[in-house]
N, C-alpha and C positions, 0 to 999 in steps of 0.2 A: 659687657663680656659676650663675645661672639663664639658660638660653639658650632662646629661643622660635624654633621652626622654623615657617615658613609654607609649606613645600613641600607638606606633606600636604593642607591645605585647598585649595591651588591645584589639586592633582592631582584632588581630589574634584570641584571645580567643572568642570574640563576634562572629566572622565569623564562627569559628568552632562550637560554640553553635547553631548558626543559621542552619548550615547544619545538625547537629544532630537532632534538632527539626523538620526540614523539612523532613528528612528521616523517623523519627518516624511517622509523620503525613501521609506520603505516604504509609507506611506499614499498618497503621490502616485503611486508605481509601481503600487500596487493599484488606484487609481482609473483610471489609464491602462489597466491590464490588463483591468478590467471593461468599459471603453469599447470597446476593440478586440475583446473577446470579443462584445459586443453587435453591433458592426459585422460581424464574421464570421458571426454567426447570422442577421443581417438579410440579408446577401448570399446565404447558403445558402437561406434561406426564399424570397426573391424568385426565385432561380434555379429552385427546385423548382416554384413556381407557374407560371413561364414555360414550363417543360418540359411541364407538364400542360395547356397551352393557354390559361391565364388571363392577365390583364393586371394589371400593377402600375404605378402612377404615383406618383412622388415630387413633391409639390407645393412643397416648399421647397428652398432651397439646401442642398447637403451641408455638414454641420458635422463636420469631421475625418473625412470618409469615410462619414458616416452621414446618411440622410434623416431629417429630423425629423417629416415628415408623409407618410403613405402612403395611397393610395386603391386598393382592390382591386376588380377586376371579374371575377366568376366566371360561368362558363357550364357547366352540367352538373356542378356541384361535388359532391363526395362528403364523407363524414365525415372521411376522411383529409385532404382539401383544407382543411377547416375547422381541423383539428388543426395543419396547417402555418401557416395564417393566425394562429392563436392565439399562435404563437411570435414574432410581429412586433409588439412593443409600440407601435410608432409608427403603427399603422393607425388612422385616424380615420373612414374610411368604407368600407363593403362593399356592393356591388351584385351580387346573385346572381339568375340566372334559369335556368329549366329545371333546377332543382336536384335532386340525387339523394340529398341527406343527409336525416337524420331527427332525432328529438329528441336522440339521443346526440351527433350532430354539433354541434347548437346549443349543447350544454353546454360545448364547447371555448371558445366565445366569451366565457365569463365572465372569462377572463384579460385581456381587452382593456380596460384601464381608460381608454384615450384614445378609444375608439370613440364617435363622435357621431352618425353616420348609418348606418342599417342598412335595406337594401331587399332583400326576399326575394320572389321570384315563382315559383310552381309548385314547391312542396316538400311532401313527405309528413311534415310536422310537425303535432303535435297540441297540445292544451292543456298537455301535459307540458312543453313548451318555455317556458311562461310563467314558471316558476320561475327558469330560467336567464336569460332576457331581462330579468326584473325586477331582476336584480342589476346590470345596466348602468345605474347611477344617473346617469351622465354623458350618457346617450343623449338627443339633442335631436330627432331625426326617425326614425320607424320606419314604413316602408311595407311592407305585407303583402298579397299577393294569391295566389289559387290554392292555398291550403293547407287543412288540416283543422282549423285553430284556429277555435273557435266565437266567437260574439259575446259570450257570457258570459266566455270566456277573455280576450277583449280588454278587457272591463270590469274584470276583475281586474288586468290589466296597467296599465290607466289609474290604478287606485288605487296601484299600486306606483311608477309613473312619472308623477306628476301634471304635471310640467313638460315632458313629451315630447309632441310632435305625432305622433299615431298616425293613419295613413291605412290604412284597413282595407277590403279587397275580399273579401267572403266567397264561398267556392266554393258554387255551387248545383248540385244534381243535374240530370241531363238530363231534359227533358220527355218523357214517354212518348207523349203525344198529338201529333198533327200540329201543327207549329209554323207560325206566320205567316211567310211569306217575308221574309227580312231580319232575323229575330229568332231568333238562335241561343241558346246558353247565356247565361243572364243572371247577373249578379253584383251584389250589393248593396254599394254604396260607402258607407262610414261613416268620418267623421273624428271621433274622440273628443276632446272638449274638457273643460274644467273643469266645465262645466254638466252634462255626462253623469256626471261623477264625483260631483257633489253629488246628482244624482237617484238614483244607484245606492246611496248611503249610507243 
């Protein structure tokens, strides 16, 4: 007499279903954990910048406690300040003036994959920063004034970022001779376009 038992297959099916459900729950909890970790890091970064006298603006509604878009205004920023900004992945625009960072500080910005606008005024950065800025392929507007970056460096950047609008104000040395009243230090303004890129090739 042959007897077929169906308990074991059902047990296997239920056990497999349990593991599938358990795995799905772990994935969901992991995603929530990563999200809340990002929220905590964003809040800590914003708080650190505010303590240092900078401004941070969230331009979009908060989604589950996190700003989707951040604009950062820096004054007298240092390399450490840029390191803090680089830990905020939602930053889309940075405006910095009277900056105290150098080429090493600019290197931190390579982590900002959402950065679209970068404005730097008065900073001791050189052509060494071109390599770091050139990695920001999503950059749409780059304004630069009062730095040590040369026009040749900006041409190299134009080749790296052909779709980026580059507004370049070159720093000029002080005139040793007597200057005409009302004419102080002069700066050459240059907006690089695709035409400049073609001429440089």
